[in-house]
GUSE-449674 format. One line per field, with one value per residue (C-alpha): residue number from 1; z, x, y. Coordinates in nm, 3 decimals. Each point is the difference from the previous one (the first is absolute). Example, Ala and Ser with C-alpha at 12.3 -4.5 7.8 and 13.67 -1.06 7.14 Angstrom:
n	1;2 .
zz	0.780;-0.066 .
xx	1.230;0.137 .
yy	-0.450;0.344 .
END
This chain:
n	1;2;3;4;5;6;7;8;9;10;11;12;13;14;15;16;17;18;19;20;21;22;23;24;25;26;27;28;29;30;31;32;33;34;35;36;37;38;39;40;41;42;43;44;45;46;47;48;49;50;51;52;53;54;55;56;57;58;59;60;61;62;63;64;65;66;67;68;69;70;71;72;73;74;75;76;77;78;79;80;81;82;83;84;85;86;87;88;89;90;91;92;93;94;95;96;97;98;99;100;101;102;103;104;105;106;107;108;109;110;111;112;113;114;115;116;117;118;119;120;121;122;123;124;125;126;127;128;129;130;131;132;133;134;135;136;137;138;139;140;141;142;143;144;145;146;147;148;149;150;151;152;153;154;155;156;157;158;159;160;161;162;163;164;165;166;167;168;169;170;171;172;173;174;175;176;177;178;179;180;181;182;183;184;185;186;187;188;189;190;191;192;193;194;195;196;197;198;199;200;201;202;203;204;205;206;207;208;209;210;211;212;213;214;215;216;217;218;219;220;221;222;223;224;225;226;227;228;229;230;231;232;233;234;235;236;237;238;239;240;241;242;243;244;245;246;247;248;249;250;251;252;253;254;255;256;257;258;259;260;261;262;263;264;265;266;267;268;269;270;271;272;273;274;275;276;277;278;279;280;281;282;283;284;285;286;287;288;289;290;291;292;293;294;295;296;297;298;299;300;301;302;303;304;305;306;307;308;309;310;311;312;313;314;315;316;317;318;319;320;321;322;323;324;325;326;327;328;329;330;331;332;333;334;335;336;337;338;339;340;341;342;343;344;345;346;347;348;349;350;351;352;353;354;355;356;357;358;359;360;361;362;363;364;365;366;367;368;369;370;371;372;373;374;375;376;377;378;379;380;381;382;383;384;385;386;387;388;389;390;391;392;393;394;395;396;397;398;399;400;401;402;403;404;405;406;407;408;409;410;411;412;413;414;415;416;417;418;419;420;421;422;423;424;425;426;427;428;429;430;431;432;433;434;435;436;437;438;439;440;441;442;443;444;445;446;447;448;449;450;451;452;453;454;455;456;457;458;459;460;461;462;463;464;465;466;467;468;469;470;471;472;473;474;475;476;477;478;479;480;481;482;483;484;485;486;487;488;489;490;491;492;493;494;495;496;497;498;499;500;501;502;503;504;505;506;507;508;509;510;511;512;513;514;515;516;517;518;519;520;521;522;523;524;525;526;527;528;529;530;531;532;533;534;535;536;537;538;539;540;541;542;543;544;545;546;547;548;549;550;551;552;553;554;555;556;557;558;559;560;561;562;563;564;565;566;567;568;569;570;571;572;573;574;575;576;577;578;579;580;581;582;583;584;585;586;587;588;589;590;591;592;593;594;595;596;597;598;599;600;601;602;603;604;605;606;607;608;609;610;611;612;613;614;615;616;617;618;619;620;621;622;623;624;625;626;627;628;629;630;631;632;633;634;635;636;637;638;639;640;641;642;643;644;645;646;647;648;649;650;651;652;653;654;655;656;657;658;659;660;661;662;663;664;665;666;667;668;669;670;671;672;673;674;675;676;677;678;679;680;681;682;683;684;685;686;687;688;689;690;691;692;693;694;695;696;697;698;699;700;701;702;703;704;705;706;707;708;709;710;711;712;713;714;715;716;717;718;719;720;721;722;723;724;725;726;727;728;729;730;731;732;733;734;735;736;737;738;739;740;741;742;743;744;745;746;747;748;749 .
zz	-0.032;-0.172;0.207;-0.128;-0.011;-0.219;-0.232;-0.053;-0.060;-0.260;-0.162;-0.020;-0.150;-0.264;-0.086;-0.033;-0.154;-0.355;-0.089;0.101;-0.015;0.233;0.274;-0.038;0.013;0.317;0.166;-0.100;0.129;0.330;0.054;-0.098;0.249;0.280;-0.108;-0.014;-0.360;-0.157;0.099;-0.367;-0.309;-0.177;0.214;-0.170;0.165;-0.128;-0.352;-0.021;0.141;-0.254;-0.280;0.120;0.025;-0.348;-0.134;0.198;-0.133;-0.357;0.065;-0.056;0.292;0.175;0.345;0.135;0.105;-0.357;-0.146;0.258;-0.109;-0.355;0.134;0.185;-0.303;-0.270;0.135;0.313;-0.176;-0.254;0.271;0.178;-0.324;-0.017;-0.287;0.013;0.370;0.139;0.134;-0.117;0.352;0.099;0.355;-0.085;-0.282;0.235;0.264;-0.155;0.010;0.362;0.093;-0.149;0.174;0.345;-0.028;-0.057;-0.320;-0.179;0.112;-0.162;-0.117;0.159;-0.311;0.065;0.368;0.016;-0.063;0.227;0.313;0.243;0.299;-0.169;-0.051;0.347;0.156;-0.161;0.095;0.299;0.322;-0.042;-0.349;-0.003;-0.184;0.259;0.289;-0.157;-0.048;0.361;0.119;-0.207;0.106;0.364;-0.061;-0.198;0.313;0.149;-0.325;-0.006;-0.379;-0.228;0.039;0.070;-0.365;-0.111;0.251;-0.134;-0.348;0.123;0.142;-0.339;-0.160;0.236;-0.106;-0.366;0.055;0.185;-0.296;-0.254;0.197;0.084;0.374;0.287;0.278;0.044;0.080;-0.346;-0.141;-0.039;-0.073;-0.373;-0.014;0.076;-0.326;-0.214;-0.106;-0.272;0.205;0.376;0.213;0.349;0.052;-0.045;0.259;0.244;-0.082;0.062;0.344;0.079;-0.104;0.219;0.288;-0.007;-0.039;-0.357;-0.101;0.245;-0.027;0.051;-0.270;-0.320;-0.242;-0.371;-0.089;0.252;-0.105;-0.360;0.052;0.152;-0.216;0.164;0.092;-0.301;0.014;-0.137;-0.314;-0.054;0.033;-0.265;-0.235;0.055;-0.039;-0.342;0.040;-0.329;0.011;-0.033;0.321;0.197;0.195;0.107;0.125;0.179;0.187;0.086;0.146;0.201;0.141;0.071;0.185;0.207;0.085;0.007;-0.013;-0.098;-0.016;-0.280;-0.145;-0.021;-0.182;-0.238;-0.079;-0.063;-0.232;-0.204;-0.023;-0.109;-0.252;-0.157;-0.015;-0.150;-0.248;-0.115;-0.034;-0.193;-0.237;-0.066;0.041;-0.119;-0.019;0.383;0.128;0.369;0.277;0.009;-0.359;0.068;-0.032;0.182;-0.327;-0.058;0.357;-0.034;-0.303;0.235;0.164;-0.282;-0.077;0.363;0.006;-0.311;0.117;0.338;-0.173;-0.165;0.310;0.245;0.190;-0.167;0.320;-0.027;0.279;0.049;-0.172;-0.237;-0.208;0.299;0.121;0.069;-0.127;-0.257;0.257;0.236;-0.280;-0.061;0.369;0.008;-0.306;0.145;0.331;-0.186;-0.172;0.319;0.201;-0.286;-0.022;0.376;0.045;-0.314;0.138;0.302;-0.014;-0.116;-0.076;-0.227;-0.173;-0.101;-0.368;-0.026;0.093;-0.271;0.014;0.025;0.223;-0.131;0.046;0.230;0.224;-0.233;-0.282;0.192;0.112;-0.357;-0.100;0.225;0.309;0.245;-0.183;0.004;0.373;0.056;-0.206;0.198;0.332;-0.123;-0.080;0.348;0.149;-0.209;0.083;0.375;0.000;-0.189;0.242;0.304;-0.138;-0.086;0.270;0.266;-0.245;-0.088;0.368;0.071;-0.296;0.126;0.358;-0.110;-0.213;0.287;0.251;-0.242;-0.060;0.376;0.054;-0.280;0.128;0.352;-0.137;-0.168;0.135;-0.171;-0.356;-0.158;-0.253;0.276;0.187;-0.311;-0.056;0.359;-0.024;-0.328;0.114;0.326;-0.179;-0.236;0.303;0.189;-0.292;-0.062;0.367;0.062;-0.285;0.084;0.371;-0.032;-0.316;-0.083;-0.342;-0.156;0.050;0.363;0.062;-0.148;0.234;0.325;0.264;0.349;0.122;-0.132;0.256;0.284;0.352;0.193;0.324;0.115;0.328;0.138;-0.074;-0.292;-0.271;-0.368;-0.320;-0.299;-0.345;-0.129;-0.375;-0.174;-0.236;-0.348;-0.248;0.164;0.210;0.329;0.261;0.206;0.262;-0.001;0.290;-0.002;0.054;0.062;-0.364;-0.097;0.318;-0.075;-0.350;0.124;0.273;-0.247;-0.239;0.275;0.120;-0.350;-0.056;0.324;-0.107;-0.348;0.129;0.317;0.207;0.290;-0.198;-0.349;-0.170;-0.154;-0.381;-0.283;-0.215;-0.314;-0.076;-0.365;-0.007;0.091;-0.138;0.318;0.279;0.331;0.345;0.122;0.231;0.124;-0.282;0.050;-0.362;-0.055;-0.013;-0.271;-0.214;0.179;0.246;-0.219;0.015;-0.209;-0.309;-0.111;-0.299;0.232;0.212;-0.304;-0.156;0.312;0.051;-0.365;0.012;0.313;-0.145;-0.334;0.159;0.252;-0.294;0.088;-0.276;-0.081;-0.041;-0.376;0.051;-0.080;0.246;0.277;0.019;0.348;0.047;0.318;-0.059;-0.016;0.360;0.092;-0.159;0.194;0.322;-0.061;-0.097;0.298;0.243;-0.159;0.037;0.369;0.042;0.060;-0.034;-0.339;0.142;0.197;-0.318;-0.171;0.277;-0.012;-0.377;-0.015;-0.259;-0.067;-0.005;0.121;-0.357;-0.081;0.281;-0.121;-0.317;0.215;0.201;-0.317;0.012;0.301;-0.060;0.291;-0.178;-0.066;0.362;0.140;-0.224;0.094;0.371;-0.045;-0.170;0.269;0.272;-0.161;-0.014;0.368;0.099;-0.200;0.189;0.353;0.017;0.153;0.339;-0.143;-0.022;0.342;0.247;0.271;0.348;0.327;0.048;-0.349;0.079;0.333;-0.170;-0.272;0.263;0.135;-0.329;0.011;-0.004;-0.237;-0.287;-0.108;-0.380;-0.033;-0.149;0.182;0.288;-0.056;0.268;-0.128;0.265;-0.098;-0.126;-0.119;-0.370;-0.201;-0.271;-0.204;-0.018;0.185;-0.275;0.253;-0.190;0.048;0.267;0.300;0.237;-0.072;0.174;-0.185;0.202;0.000;-0.038;-0.334;-0.163;-0.203;-0.137;-0.100;-0.166;-0.206;-0.102;-0.093;-0.216;-0.177;-0.068;-0.115;-0.247;-0.128;-0.042;-0.203;-0.221;-0.045;-0.108;-0.236;-0.164;-0.015;0.201;0.020;0.228;0.231;0.067;0.061;0.242;0.191;0.034;0.115;0.269;0.127;0.029;0.192;0.244;0.061;0.057;0.243;0.202;0.016;0.131;0.264;0.112;0.024;0.198;0.296;0.264;0.135;0.321;-0.179;-0.256;0.269;0.197;-0.304;-0.100;0.355;0.020;-0.304;0.189;0.163;0.351;-0.021;-0.083;0.346;0.264;0.270;-0.162;-0.016;0.250;0.324;-0.028 .
xx	4.389;-0.325;-0.312;-0.269;-0.254;0.230;0.050;-0.373;-0.048;0.276;-0.160;-0.347;0.150;0.189;-0.311;-0.256;0.201;0.128;0.228;0.360;0.256;0.240;-0.262;-0.093;0.366;0.051;-0.300;0.120;0.354;-0.136;-0.205;0.286;0.222;-0.251;-0.040;0.383;-0.014;0.202;0.350;0.098;-0.170;0.071;-0.232;-0.274;-0.265;0.148;0.051;-0.350;-0.158;0.184;-0.111;-0.362;0.002;0.148;-0.300;-0.245;0.171;-0.072;-0.374;-0.255;-0.136;0.049;0.064;0.161;-0.347;-0.132;0.305;-0.027;-0.357;0.127;0.284;-0.243;-0.226;0.262;0.348;-0.062;-0.204;0.280;0.264;-0.206;-0.005;0.382;0.017;0.275;0.058;0.263;0.217;0.051;0.021;-0.332;0.026;0.092;-0.218;-0.275;0.227;-0.037;-0.377;0.011;0.227;-0.237;-0.296;0.160;0.125;-0.366;0.102;-0.277;-0.332;-0.009;-0.287;-0.057;0.133;0.341;0.046;-0.188;0.317;0.233;0.145;-0.056;0.174;0.339;-0.059;-0.151;0.334;0.180;-0.261;0.078;-0.194;-0.198;-0.122;-0.385;0.015;0.242;-0.218;-0.312;0.175;0.121;-0.356;-0.136;0.283;-0.084;-0.366;0.097;0.134;-0.352;-0.193;-0.220;-0.002;0.253;0.354;0.301;0.097;-0.348;-0.004;0.335;-0.147;-0.297;0.236;0.173;-0.342;-0.076;0.326;-0.090;-0.350;0.140;0.230;-0.281;-0.236;0.273;-0.075;0.250;-0.221;-0.186;-0.324;0.024;-0.099;-0.371;-0.195;-0.018;0.380;-0.001;-0.193;0.268;0.165;-0.202;0.001;-0.009;0.166;0.076;0.249;-0.274;-0.222;0.293;0.078;-0.365;0.025;0.328;-0.136;-0.305;0.220;0.214;-0.307;0.068;-0.344;-0.279;-0.176;0.061;0.173;-0.170;0.093;0.040;-0.352;-0.159;0.227;-0.104;-0.366;-0.115;-0.309;-0.203;-0.365;-0.177;-0.310;-0.332;0.045;0.349;-0.137;-0.260;0.266;0.238;-0.279;-0.082;-0.363;-0.104;-0.025;-0.382;-0.045;0.315;-0.161;-0.296;0.225;0.234;-0.285;-0.152;0.327;0.049;-0.352;0.048;0.327;-0.163;-0.320;0.080;0.365;0.332;0.180;0.246;-0.026;-0.379;0.018;0.261;-0.205;-0.310;0.184;0.132;-0.337;-0.170;0.278;-0.073;-0.371;0.030;0.266;-0.251;-0.268;0.236;0.104;-0.341;-0.229;0.195;-0.319;-0.026;0.167;-0.099;-0.080;-0.364;-0.055;0.091;-0.290;-0.050;0.039;0.339;0.107;-0.104;0.226;0.293;-0.059;0.130;0.269;0.123;-0.001;0.215;0.231;0.058;0.148;0.266;0.104;0.032;0.323;0.281;0.082;-0.149;-0.230;-0.270;-0.330;0.118;-0.321;-0.231;0.104;-0.264;0.190;-0.265;-0.279;0.189;0.009;-0.373;-0.081;0.210;-0.185;-0.341;0.091;0.120;-0.333;-0.198;0.203;-0.006;-0.380;-0.035;0.253;-0.100;-0.354;0.123;-0.039;0.316;0.178;0.308;-0.125;-0.330;-0.064;0.248;-0.233;-0.190;-0.379;-0.019;0.149;0.324;0.106;-0.266;0.086;-0.159;0.226;0.302;-0.168;-0.093;0.364;0.111;0.103;-0.152;0.159;0.338;-0.028;-0.089;0.298;0.223;-0.129;0.051;0.360;0.044;-0.134;0.235;0.296;-0.070;-0.026;0.330;0.164;-0.125;0.165;0.329;0.035;0.152;0.279;0.055;0.018;0.239;0.218;0.021;0.075;0.260;0.187;0.010;0.124;0.269;0.114;0.013;0.209;0.241;0.034;0.079;0.315;0.126;-0.185;0.231;-0.071;-0.221;-0.144;-0.121;-0.146;-0.194;-0.117;-0.126;-0.179;-0.168;-0.114;-0.131;-0.213;-0.133;-0.122;-0.120;-0.200;-0.172;-0.085;-0.108;-0.250;-0.128;-0.051;-0.147;-0.214;0.098;-0.012;0.336;-0.037;-0.102;0.302;0.243;-0.127;0.039;0.218;0.112;-0.244;-0.287;0.073;-0.236;0.027;-0.326;-0.112;-0.327;-0.173;0.156;0.347;0.068;0.212;-0.084;0.120;-0.180;0.125;-0.133;-0.066;-0.010;-0.288;0.048;-0.260;-0.317;0.159;-0.068;0.258;-0.026;0.185;0.068;0.119;0.362;0.016;0.300;0.101;-0.046;0.173;0.299;0.037;-0.026;0.256;0.245;-0.040;0.071;0.299;0.146;-0.047;0.181;0.284;0.011;0.030;0.197;-0.244;-0.236;-0.303;-0.146;0.102;-0.244;0.017;-0.180;-0.248;-0.190;-0.337;0.036;-0.364;-0.121;0.305;0.066;0.263;-0.090;0.111;0.340;-0.050;0.169;-0.134;0.034;0.075;0.340;0.361;0.004;0.283;0.049;-0.155;-0.308;-0.357;-0.139;-0.210;-0.300;0.203;0.267;-0.254;-0.176;0.332;0.127;-0.325;-0.013;0.364;-0.066;-0.295;0.168;0.323;-0.191;-0.151;-0.360;-0.243;-0.371;-0.199;0.060;0.379;0.043;0.228;-0.151;0.123;-0.101;-0.136;-0.068;-0.374;0.030;0.126;-0.305;-0.227;0.172;-0.042;-0.376;-0.038;0.203;-0.213;-0.316;0.151;0.056;-0.369;0.073;-0.330;-0.040;-0.061;0.326;0.190;-0.160;0.132;0.347;0.029;-0.162;-0.260;-0.282;-0.266;-0.031;-0.067;0.371;0.079;-0.271;0.201;0.241;-0.283;-0.117;0.320;-0.146;-0.372;-0.197;-0.077;0.367;0.093;-0.284;0.079;0.366;-0.086;-0.232;0.275;0.255;-0.247;-0.033;0.378;0.025;-0.256;0.185;0.322;-0.119;-0.340;-0.315;0.172;0.196;-0.319;-0.150;-0.069;0.273;-0.105;0.085;0.291;0.125;-0.008;0.175;0.280;0.026;0.032;0.318;0.183;-0.024;0.379;0.150;-0.136;0.152;-0.009;0.158;0.340;0.023;-0.139;-0.186;0.044;-0.300;-0.275;-0.286;-0.298;0.211;-0.011;0.292;0.094;0.180;-0.300;0.192;0.264;0.272;0.329;0.191;-0.239;0.163;-0.258;0.112;0.264;0.068;0.050;0.336;-0.181;-0.146;0.336;-0.007;-0.341;0.131;0.306;-0.228;-0.197;0.327;0.110;-0.336;-0.003;0.362;-0.075;-0.303;0.219;0.256;-0.279;-0.137;0.339;0.050;-0.336;0.070;-0.305;-0.067;0.228;-0.289;-0.083;0.365;0.031;-0.306;0.155;0.330;-0.173;-0.181;0.330;0.148;-0.292;0.049;0.373;-0.067;-0.248;0.247;0.265;-0.240;-0.082;0.367;0.094;-0.207;0.185;-0.160;-0.129;-0.167;-0.158;-0.145;-0.129;-0.176;-0.164;-0.109;-0.146;-0.213;-0.182;-0.330;0.103;0.319;-0.180;-0.154;0.206;-0.234;-0.283;0.196;-0.085;0.194;0.079 .
yy	3.451;0.099;-0.080;-0.236;0.285;0.208;-0.296;-0.043;0.373;-0.015;-0.307;0.158;0.315;-0.201;-0.202;0.280;0.287;0.031;-0.286;0.077;-0.277;0.179;0.032;-0.367;-0.111;0.204;-0.165;-0.347;0.066;0.132;-0.315;-0.230;0.179;-0.057;-0.364;-0.032;-0.120;0.285;-0.111;-0.011;0.134;-0.327;-0.211;-0.202;0.214;0.323;-0.131;-0.145;0.315;0.217;-0.232;0.008;0.381;0.014;-0.191;0.216;0.315;-0.111;-0.033;0.278;0.202;0.332;-0.152;-0.315;-0.120;0.027;-0.172;-0.278;-0.073;-0.052;-0.217;-0.232;-0.029;-0.057;-0.079;-0.207;-0.274;-0.030;-0.032;-0.263;-0.199;0.022;0.251;0.268;-0.003;0.243;-0.286;-0.354;-0.137;-0.151;0.130;0.357;0.130;0.129;0.161;0.343;-0.020;-0.117;0.290;0.258;-0.166;-0.023;0.359;0.102;0.175;-0.191;-0.151;-0.345;-0.216;-0.340;-0.175;0.161;-0.083;-0.332;-0.202;0.200;-0.163;0.285;-0.158;0.046;0.372;0.046;-0.095;0.295;0.262;0.225;-0.053;0.322;-0.086;-0.026;-0.331;-0.139;0.121;-0.153;-0.333;0.002;0.059;-0.288;-0.232;0.071;-0.085;-0.310;-0.169;-0.023;-0.044;-0.312;-0.033;-0.165;-0.124;0.226;-0.018;0.105;0.286;0.122;-0.008;0.203;0.265;0.022;0.041;0.291;0.167;-0.034;0.139;0.303;0.069;-0.045;0.225;0.252;0.001;0.012;-0.139;-0.326;0.183;0.152;-0.340;-0.077;-0.317;0.075;0.005;-0.373;-0.044;0.170;-0.329;-0.176;-0.321;-0.045;-0.261;-0.116;0.284;0.260;-0.170;0.000;0.364;0.086;-0.162;0.181;0.341;-0.054;-0.114;0.318;0.222;0.115;-0.133;0.082;-0.336;-0.369;-0.207;-0.110;-0.271;0.062;-0.106;0.237;0.287;-0.041;-0.088;0.325;0.046;0.277;-0.038;0.145;0.212;-0.124;0.211;-0.137;-0.355;0.077;0.133;-0.292;-0.258;0.140;0.108;0.168;0.378;0.034;-0.206;0.094;0.285;-0.215;-0.281;0.243;0.172;-0.338;-0.133;0.319;-0.033;-0.371;0.065;0.275;-0.187;-0.371;-0.101;0.152;-0.336;0.052;-0.351;0.031;0.332;-0.137;-0.311;0.206;0.237;-0.293;-0.171;0.322;0.059;-0.341;0.083;0.346;-0.112;-0.261;0.271;0.230;-0.280;-0.161;0.302;0.304;0.208;-0.001;0.316;0.001;-0.242;0.108;-0.121;-0.366;-0.245;-0.333;-0.192;0.161;-0.078;-0.366;-0.028;0.057;-0.342;-0.226;0.259;-0.013;-0.381;-0.013;0.280;-0.168;-0.303;0.217;0.196;-0.291;-0.015;-0.186;-0.192;-0.347;-0.106;-0.257;0.077;0.273;-0.021;0.050;0.343;0.261;0.305;0.092;-0.028;0.231;0.259;-0.043;0.046;0.318;0.133;-0.094;0.166;0.309;0.054;-0.074;0.253;0.248;-0.007;0.047;0.278;0.190;0.039;0.199;0.379;0.175;-0.325;0.031;-0.318;0.156;-0.055;-0.289;-0.285;-0.194;-0.023;-0.382;-0.271;-0.145;-0.361;-0.141;-0.293;-0.255;0.121;-0.122;-0.322;-0.085;0.057;-0.286;0.194;-0.250;-0.293;0.172;0.060;-0.365;-0.110;0.234;-0.136;-0.355;0.088;0.149;-0.322;-0.211;0.224;-0.007;-0.379;-0.025;0.243;-0.190;-0.310;0.168;0.266;-0.231;-0.083;0.366;0.095;-0.286;0.103;0.361;-0.105;-0.253;0.255;0.248;-0.259;-0.118;0.358;0.063;-0.313;0.094;0.357;-0.122;-0.168;0.319;0.306;0.251;-0.113;0.273;-0.244;-0.230;0.299;0.101;-0.359;-0.031;0.334;-0.092;-0.344;0.144;0.255;-0.267;-0.194;0.308;0.145;-0.332;-0.060;0.359;-0.006;-0.348;0.069;0.351;-0.013;0.359;0.160;0.080;0.377;-0.054;-0.221;0.252;0.273;-0.198;0.166;-0.092;0.266;-0.216;-0.275;0.091;-0.140;-0.034;-0.162;-0.157;0.077;-0.317;0.138;-0.234;0.161;-0.031;0.168;0.146;0.099;0.330;-0.005;0.336;0.092;-0.138;-0.119;0.133;0.274;-0.179;-0.090;-0.319;-0.202;-0.373;-0.215;-0.115;-0.374;-0.222;-0.040;0.364;0.113;-0.223;0.144;0.361;-0.066;-0.156;0.294;0.252;-0.204;-0.015;0.373;0.081;-0.229;0.151;0.358;-0.095;0.204;-0.063;0.114;-0.009;0.328;0.245;0.009;0.174;-0.183;0.088;-0.155;-0.095;-0.107;0.349;0.188;0.194;-0.003;-0.157;0.123;-0.108;-0.299;-0.322;-0.218;-0.375;-0.087;0.160;-0.102;-0.267;0.138;0.330;0.247;0.040;-0.126;-0.283;0.056;-0.202;-0.119;-0.140;-0.190;-0.146;-0.098;-0.179;-0.194;-0.104;-0.111;-0.207;-0.191;-0.065;-0.125;-0.211;-0.188;0.089;-0.094;0.011;-0.319;0.015;0.018;0.370;0.186;0.209;0.358;0.109;0.353;0.201;-0.028;-0.380;0.012;0.205;-0.261;-0.277;0.196;0.020;-0.366;-0.124;0.199;-0.137;-0.345;0.072;0.098;0.369;0.191;0.163;0.348;-0.029;-0.090;0.299;0.227;-0.156;0.041;0.343;-0.101;0.243;-0.272;-0.355;-0.119;0.017;-0.242;-0.236;-0.058;-0.199;-0.158;-0.175;-0.203;-0.180;-0.065;-0.143;-0.326;-0.067;0.071;-0.210;-0.297;0.020;0.002;-0.296;-0.199;0.088;-0.104;-0.344;-0.038;0.096;-0.263;-0.266;0.074;0.080;-0.168;0.137;0.039;0.293;0.208;-0.075;0.280;0.017;-0.113;0.174;-0.239;0.086;0.371;-0.058;-0.190;0.268;0.273;-0.159;0.070;0.376;0.064;-0.258;-0.204;-0.329;-0.009;-0.343;0.082;0.332;0.202;0.330;0.264;0.196;-0.035;-0.225;0.196;0.295;0.085;-0.139;0.255;-0.267;-0.230;-0.275;-0.016;-0.063;-0.028;0.322;0.135;0.167;-0.149;-0.358;-0.211;-0.329;-0.317;-0.175;-0.330;0.117;0.083;-0.322;0.096;0.341;-0.154;-0.224;0.310;0.175;-0.291;-0.011;0.375;-0.002;-0.278;0.194;0.311;-0.195;-0.132;0.353;0.129;-0.292;0.068;0.378;0.105;0.380;0.198;0.087;-0.365;-0.086;0.294;-0.122;-0.348;0.149;0.205;-0.308;-0.186;0.294;-0.011;-0.375;0.045;0.284;-0.206;-0.294;0.238;0.133;-0.353;-0.101;0.310;-0.129;-0.197;-0.318;0.156;0.290;-0.231;-0.226;0.298;0.149;-0.327;-0.062;0.349;-0.073;-0.277;0.103;-0.106;0.201;0.320;0.043;-0.177;0.118;-0.199;-0.327;-0.277;0.015;0.371 .
END
């Protein structure tokens, strides 16, 4: 029997040399013999192959390869449309083409093999065929792949076979990332194939999804940015040298350089259009520069984002351009005066766009309007955020409960994973106050364990440099620690490992790859990291589906920066010092924090406290404010282990800080009394009735979820009360009494 190597040598010879039908027929017959399809010359395969070769023989070209190119361009589209096929049978007309492809006599285009079912042909290939070996390797990796269903993984293996045929390679490591972009449209199978190729080592990286494979825009140089932005030719050199100097001296943040190039492009396009006699930057006059102000204001209205958001007419885009232009001329005048400066001769002789020029154009008023909008947005978010958080938590708990009943259903697994990440992303941003780019770069290595001199352990979260190039650490509290622990637990479950795996990540903001690390935000739809677009999309979906709305009734589309604003306002509400909030948020100045401080002016706080004091006196009388006596303190000291809260007993020692603010339902430190079960049942009936009313009136999903969670807490506390036997209940209630706390202090002891 002819070896596989000899068959491929014969096929390459028949394809590349002068067209010879006898040589091609011999190669086809040799392959059919190995495939055991040549038992009779009257088989459908043989007849279709002869018919296909007859058509190819009639086409122009010196070699089979040249004639095949004509066949793909002219004949194959006609056959696909049902015109003059070699066989009338629908399942046999393409067998000849498939035979030539699998025999490697031709190297097909994707349009030819895209519809082939490769698993049928793989069964007839010998064990030593490269295609068969590659498929066996991928099938072995498929068993431990964490992405997709078995059917989708089988489809991905077929896709790999087709790509190997299209590329003309015999090994999986012959495929590269660009090969996954050959099909005009992607799909889930290509993401799974990407993961499989990375798993077997064919691609020396971690998996990427379709968007990240396609969006690999390189980091452009300063001169390329100038060209792309459209700076007119007479001023392009000046802007390019300026951006190079700025990147070298001040900051090479890619987004900053890109924004500056666009702003300067708008300015110099205005100069070229309205003052065509100006041929260099040094010839621009202050009067000409001031004319850019109304032009920029009008232009900004036409280039605003199409996505609707609150306050679309109050954006400060035009003023950002003006500041970039003003900064450009200020830097240009300074740097051009230095000896040997490459900017020498480019600077104008007068000051361009002084500060009062921008103020007169309404810059201060625009900033005030923007801050007023921030204030309004934060107040709306504070009202709606509890409902959004309840909606996210409720969806995750429901998905967990459903998955527990059928843990093998891949759709339920995907639903649980998606709802978990919706909750985790929201809580992580709300409890950390991080920027979106800082959140995406978090790794398990950024969770730092420290100890005080007393031996007490505490944890810090290291935040990598972002906006101002400065790293910082923030303390990990109970809420943030819970979210981080849940994320790590889910990642270990997703990968079925004891650790969070190291993966590649590309910083799309800076257009550069980041070091491989155990990133926390990965594993949503595959073994890949999250993108900023994904995070924004999930948060926006959550708020819209929770029914969150502004005061005017317009829907709230939550953004990552909204969570950061809420973090700042909540800490101000909790009387955290402003300079501490500045350090937590990583703000450059304390003025940024003070924007949120204006939400809580001193007069408003003082008046509120005065009103609450009056209400307290009405309820408790003046005796509620008296200074405790020695006897009062002595009696208080006897309650240092248990606190009787009326319907329940708190095991948190008296005087110790309560992290829940004494909101006891659902707290692990609480044991409800059996004698208060009737009270809890009345509460359950009242809340259940309110939930039914909410559903009848079609309240937003977030509000309904909050009511459902409250009912769950009440049911849980009733169950905890009923689990106590009589003896244990009496012992606990007795222990809550002052005399029971210290038996040695009781009379007669």
